[in-house]
C-alpha positions as CSV (number, residue, x, y, z in Angstrom):
1,M,44.9,-54.0,113.8
2,S,47.3,-51.8,111.8
3,E,45.0,-49.5,109.8
4,V,46.6,-46.1,109.0
5,K,44.1,-43.3,108.2
6,S,45.1,-40.9,105.5
7,H,45.9,-37.9,107.8
8,E,48.0,-40.2,110.0
9,F,50.5,-41.1,107.4
10,D,53.3,-38.6,108.0
11,S,53.4,-39.6,111.7
12,F,53.3,-43.3,110.8
13,L,56.2,-42.9,108.4
14,Q,58.4,-41.3,111.0
15,K,57.4,-43.4,114.0
16,S,56.0,-46.8,113.1
17,A,56.8,-47.7,109.5
18,G,60.1,-49.3,110.5
19,I,58.4,-52.2,112.4
20,Y,56.5,-53.5,109.3
21,R,57.5,-55.6,106.4
22,L,54.2,-55.7,104.6
23,F,52.3,-52.6,103.3
24,I,49.0,-52.1,101.5
25,L,48.2,-48.7,100.2
26,Y,44.8,-47.9,98.6
27,G,42.5,-45.1,97.7
28,P,41.0,-43.1,94.9
29,D,43.9,-40.6,94.8
30,R,46.3,-42.7,92.7
31,G,49.0,-40.0,92.8
32,L,49.0,-40.0,96.6
33,V,49.1,-43.8,96.7
34,S,52.2,-43.8,94.4
35,E,53.8,-40.9,96.4
36,R,53.3,-42.6,99.7
37,A,54.5,-46.0,98.4
38,T,57.7,-44.3,97.2
39,A,58.2,-42.7,100.7
40,I,57.8,-46.1,102.3
41,A,60.2,-47.7,99.8
42,A,62.8,-45.0,100.7
43,R,62.2,-45.7,104.4
44,C,62.9,-49.4,104.0
45,G,66.5,-48.7,103.3
46,V,66.7,-51.1,100.2
47,P,68.8,-49.6,97.4
48,L,66.2,-48.5,94.9
49,D,68.7,-48.4,92.0
50,D,69.8,-52.0,92.5
51,P,67.8,-54.4,90.3
52,F,68.9,-57.3,92.5
53,S,67.3,-55.6,95.6
54,L,64.2,-54.1,94.0
55,L,61.6,-55.9,92.0
56,K,58.6,-54.1,90.6
57,L,55.6,-56.2,89.4
58,D,52.3,-55.4,87.8
59,V,49.5,-57.4,89.4
60,S,48.7,-59.0,86.1
61,E,52.1,-60.8,86.3
62,L,50.9,-62.4,89.5
63,T,47.6,-63.4,87.9
64,Q,49.6,-65.2,85.2
65,S,52.0,-66.8,87.7
66,P,50.1,-67.2,91.0
67,G,53.0,-68.4,93.1
68,R,55.5,-65.7,92.0
69,L,55.0,-63.3,94.9
70,L,55.9,-65.9,97.5
71,D,58.8,-67.1,95.4
72,E,60.2,-63.6,95.0
73,V,59.8,-62.7,98.7
74,N,61.4,-65.9,99.9
75,S,64.3,-65.9,97.4
76,I,67.7,-64.7,98.4
77,G,69.3,-61.9,96.3
78,L,72.3,-62.7,94.2
79,F,74.5,-60.5,96.4
80,G,72.6,-61.0,99.7
81,G,71.0,-58.1,101.6
82,E,67.3,-57.2,101.9
83,K,64.9,-57.2,99.1
84,L,61.8,-55.1,98.2
85,V,59.0,-56.5,96.1
86,W,56.7,-53.6,94.8
87,V,53.3,-54.6,93.3
88,R,51.2,-52.1,91.4
89,G,47.7,-51.9,90.1
90,A,46.1,-54.3,92.7
91,A,42.4,-54.8,93.0
92,N,41.6,-57.9,95.1
93,E,43.2,-60.4,92.6
94,K,43.0,-63.8,94.2
95,P,46.7,-64.8,93.7
96,L,47.8,-61.6,95.5
97,V,45.2,-62.0,98.3
98,D,46.2,-65.6,98.8
99,A,49.9,-64.8,98.9
100,L,49.4,-61.9,101.4
101,Q,47.3,-64.1,103.6
102,I,50.2,-66.5,103.9
103,L,52.8,-63.7,104.4
104,S,50.7,-61.9,107.0
105,S,50.7,-65.0,109.2
106,E,54.5,-65.5,108.7
107,P,56.0,-62.1,107.9
108,P,59.3,-62.3,105.9
109,T,62.5,-61.4,107.7
110,G,64.7,-60.5,104.7
111,S,62.1,-58.8,102.4
112,Y,59.6,-56.0,102.2
113,V,56.4,-56.0,100.2
114,I,54.6,-52.9,99.1
115,V,51.2,-53.2,97.3
116,E,49.6,-50.2,95.5
117,A,45.9,-50.7,95.1
118,G,43.0,-48.6,93.8
119,D,39.9,-47.5,95.7
120,L,39.2,-50.7,97.7
121,K,35.7,-51.0,99.3
122,K,35.3,-51.7,103.0
123,G,35.2,-55.4,103.5
124,S,37.1,-56.2,100.2
125,A,39.5,-59.1,100.5
126,L,42.7,-57.0,100.3
127,R,41.5,-54.5,102.9
128,K,40.4,-57.3,105.2
129,I,43.9,-58.7,105.3
130,G,45.5,-55.3,105.9
131,E,43.0,-54.2,108.5
132,S,42.9,-57.5,110.5
133,A,46.6,-58.7,110.4
134,R,48.9,-56.9,112.9
135,S,51.9,-57.6,110.6
136,V,50.4,-55.6,107.7
137,A,50.2,-51.8,107.5
138,C,47.1,-50.9,105.6
139,I,47.3,-47.2,104.5
140,A,44.3,-45.2,103.2
141,C,45.1,-42.5,100.6
142,Y,42.3,-40.0,100.1
143,S,42.4,-36.7,98.2
144,D,44.0,-33.8,100.0
145,D,41.9,-31.6,102.3
146,A,42.6,-27.9,102.6
147,R,45.2,-28.3,105.3
148,S,47.1,-30.8,103.4
149,L,47.0,-28.7,100.3
150,Q,48.3,-25.7,102.2
151,A,51.2,-27.7,103.4
152,L,51.9,-29.0,99.9
153,I,51.8,-25.4,98.5
154,D,54.1,-24.1,101.2
155,K,56.6,-27.0,100.7
156,E,56.8,-26.9,96.9
157,L,57.0,-23.1,96.7
158,G,59.2,-22.8,99.8
159,D,61.8,-25.2,98.2
160,E,62.2,-22.5,95.5
161,K,62.2,-19.7,98.1
162,L,59.0,-18.3,96.7
163,G,56.3,-16.5,98.7
164,I,52.6,-16.4,97.6
165,S,49.9,-13.8,97.8
166,T,46.6,-14.5,99.5
167,A,44.6,-14.3,96.2
168,A,47.1,-16.6,94.5
169,R,46.8,-19.1,97.3
170,Q,43.1,-19.1,97.1
171,R,43.2,-19.7,93.3
172,L,45.6,-22.7,93.9
173,L,43.3,-24.2,96.6
174,E,40.4,-24.0,94.0
175,A,42.5,-25.6,91.3
176,L,44.3,-28.4,93.1
177,G,43.4,-31.4,95.2
178,G,42.0,-34.1,92.9
179,D,45.2,-36.1,92.7
180,R,48.4,-35.5,94.7
181,L,50.8,-36.2,91.9
182,A,48.9,-33.9,89.5
183,S,48.8,-31.2,92.2
184,R,52.6,-31.5,92.9
185,N,53.3,-31.4,89.1
186,E,51.2,-28.2,88.8
187,L,53.0,-26.5,91.7
188,R,56.5,-27.4,90.3
189,K,55.5,-26.0,87.0
190,L,54.3,-22.8,88.7
191,A,57.6,-22.6,90.7
192,L,59.6,-23.0,87.5
193,Y,57.5,-20.3,85.8
194,C,58.0,-17.9,88.7
195,R,61.8,-18.5,89.1
196,G,63.5,-15.3,89.8
197,K,60.5,-13.6,91.5
198,S,60.0,-13.4,95.2
199,T,56.2,-13.8,95.3
200,V,53.7,-15.8,93.3
201,D,50.7,-13.6,92.4
202,E,47.2,-14.4,91.2
203,E,48.0,-13.7,87.5
204,D,50.9,-16.3,87.7
205,V,48.4,-19.0,88.9
206,L,45.9,-18.1,86.2
207,D,48.6,-18.2,83.5
208,I,50.2,-21.5,84.3
209,V,48.1,-23.8,86.6
210,G,45.6,-26.2,85.1
211,D,42.6,-27.5,87.0
212,A,44.3,-30.5,88.5
213,S,41.3,-31.3,90.7
214,A,39.4,-32.3,87.5
215,I,42.0,-35.0,86.6
216,S,40.3,-38.3,87.5
217,V,40.3,-41.8,86.1
218,D,36.6,-41.9,86.9
219,D,36.0,-39.2,84.3
220,A,37.4,-41.5,81.6
221,V,35.4,-44.5,82.9
222,D,32.2,-42.4,83.0
223,A,32.9,-41.1,79.4
224,V,33.2,-44.8,78.3
225,L,29.9,-45.7,79.9
226,K,28.1,-42.7,78.4
227,G,29.6,-43.2,75.0
228,D,31.0,-39.7,75.1
229,L,34.0,-39.8,72.8
230,D,34.9,-36.2,73.2
231,G,34.7,-36.5,77.0
232,L,36.9,-39.6,76.8
233,L,39.6,-37.9,74.7
234,H,39.6,-34.9,77.1
235,A,39.9,-37.1,80.2
236,M,42.7,-39.1,78.7
237,Q,44.6,-36.0,77.7
238,K,44.4,-34.8,81.3
239,I,45.4,-38.2,82.7
240,T,48.4,-38.2,80.3
241,T,49.4,-34.7,81.4
242,S,49.2,-35.7,85.0
243,K,51.5,-38.7,84.3
244,T,49.0,-41.1,85.6
245,P,49.8,-44.6,84.1
246,A,47.3,-45.5,81.3
247,F,46.9,-49.0,82.6
248,L,45.2,-47.6,85.7
249,V,42.4,-46.4,83.5
250,L,42.0,-49.9,82.1
251,Q,42.0,-51.4,85.6
252,A,39.3,-48.9,86.7
253,C,37.2,-49.7,83.6
254,L,37.6,-53.4,84.1
255,R,36.4,-53.1,87.7
256,Q,33.4,-51.0,86.6
257,F,32.4,-53.6,84.0
258,Q,32.8,-56.4,86.5
259,Q,30.5,-54.5,88.8
260,L,28.0,-54.0,85.9
261,D,28.2,-57.8,85.2
262,V,27.2,-58.6,88.8
263,M,24.4,-56.0,88.9
264,R,23.0,-57.0,85.5
265,A,22.9,-60.6,86.5
266,E,21.0,-59.7,89.6
267,M,18.6,-57.6,87.5
268,D,17.9,-60.6,85.2
269,A,17.6,-63.1,88.1
270,S,15.4,-61.1,90.4
271,R,13.7,-58.9,87.8
272,Q,14.5,-55.8,89.7
273,Q,15.0,-52.3,88.2
274,A,18.4,-50.9,87.8
275,G,17.9,-48.4,90.6
276,Q,16.9,-51.1,93.1
277,V,20.0,-53.2,92.3
278,I,22.3,-50.2,92.6
279,A,20.7,-49.5,96.1
280,T,21.7,-53.0,97.3
281,L,24.9,-53.7,95.3
282,G,26.3,-50.3,94.7
283,R,26.9,-49.0,98.2
284,G,30.5,-48.0,97.4
285,L,29.5,-46.0,94.3
286,H,29.7,-42.3,94.5
287,F,26.3,-40.6,94.4
288,R,27.3,-38.5,91.3
289,R,28.1,-41.7,89.3
290,K,24.9,-43.6,90.2
291,P,22.8,-42.1,87.3
292,I,25.6,-43.0,84.8
293,V,25.8,-46.6,86.0
294,E,22.0,-46.9,86.2
295,A,21.8,-45.8,82.5
296,A,24.5,-48.3,81.6
297,L,22.7,-51.1,83.3
298,K,19.5,-50.4,81.3
299,H,21.3,-50.4,78.0
300,W,23.9,-53.2,78.4
301,S,22.9,-56.9,78.4
302,S,24.9,-59.5,80.3
303,P,26.4,-61.1,77.1
304,A,27.4,-57.6,75.8
305,I,29.0,-56.7,79.2
306,R,31.0,-60.0,79.2
307,R,32.3,-59.3,75.6
308,E,33.7,-56.0,76.8
309,L,35.2,-57.6,79.9
310,N,37.0,-60.0,77.5
311,R,38.2,-57.0,75.5
312,L,39.5,-55.2,78.6
313,Q,41.3,-58.3,79.9
314,T,42.9,-58.8,76.5
315,T,43.9,-55.1,76.3
316,I,45.5,-55.3,79.8
317,F,47.6,-58.3,78.6
318,Q,48.6,-56.6,75.4
319,S,49.5,-53.3,77.1
320,R,51.7,-55.2,79.6
321,S,53.5,-57.2,76.9
322,R,53.9,-54.3,74.5
323,A,54.7,-51.5,76.9
324,S,55.8,-49.1,74.1
325,L,52.2,-49.1,72.7
326,E,50.4,-49.0,76.0
327,E,48.8,-45.6,75.6
328,S,47.7,-46.2,72.0
329,L,46.2,-49.6,72.9
330,V,44.4,-48.2,75.9
331,L,42.9,-45.3,74.0
332,Q,41.9,-47.4,71.0
333,N,40.1,-50.0,73.0
334,L,38.4,-47.6,75.4
335,M,37.1,-45.7,72.4
336,A,35.8,-48.9,70.9
337,I,33.8,-49.6,74.1
338,A,32.6,-46.0,74.1
339,V,31.3,-46.4,70.5
340,Q,29.3,-49.5,71.7
341,S,27.9,-47.5,74.6
342,A,26.9,-44.7,72.2
343,R,25.1,-47.1,69.9
344,R,23.1,-48.5,72.8
């Protein structure tokens, strides 16, 4: 078993990462998932600026071409050397799970595979592979606790030779923590603002640091379910500012509607109330989101949910094939679904 808990990552990276070829990183903190995947990629020693050595794939590309991951892992680079295949946006897609099942039993010798996933539930197919196969490092990425945030603050400000007052540190701890990438961006912005000073004070933090802890893809998904257009626009603006990829919002929304589809089908089949179905099928759902999902279940019929699932899948394909329009396509279609929610 090769499960790496969130707080164990730094030690794992220094001592054990070198013995693995396969890595699965997952968790609700997408910025932390991305940051740790980047650290592992650097640890692999593959030239990250060489297109013949590094291949980045969106999981939708594997869905369209199920055998591609195995083909890429087993292919030999044009100029030889080791290869890194980096998969993003994973969420238990069958082609990916099947390929990793094969690779975990026969690990590659000339390639590395890094998979970035969202918040996988305990027992999900991707986590099962990572947590049961000794050849796979399965790394949890959860939001920073106070100790991790303290270290992040000290590192980012220390790099600019800046000290920080006690009051300013407390303000930062209150504002940061929802997403590692967003927190790091806020700290770098603060350091740039304070360049030339010796110490960051509370007024500096109040002037320049946004509430990064409020940046969450779940906020956008919840706004869609509630039909809250203003809330959706506000959440998307924060997500864009934090440089979180827009397709991750689509992926999260797709997973939410897939869950709604399963729950609604159970409601119709067993004639149970929404709350009862959530109690049995929504165990991984955060308690704060349960009332929102329960209200959605009451107002959305199975045919309507499936129509929106088709819309989301089409949007994912369009956003991947027309990358320059990704943000516009995502926002347009999420707003369309939110309008339907409001009408219901």
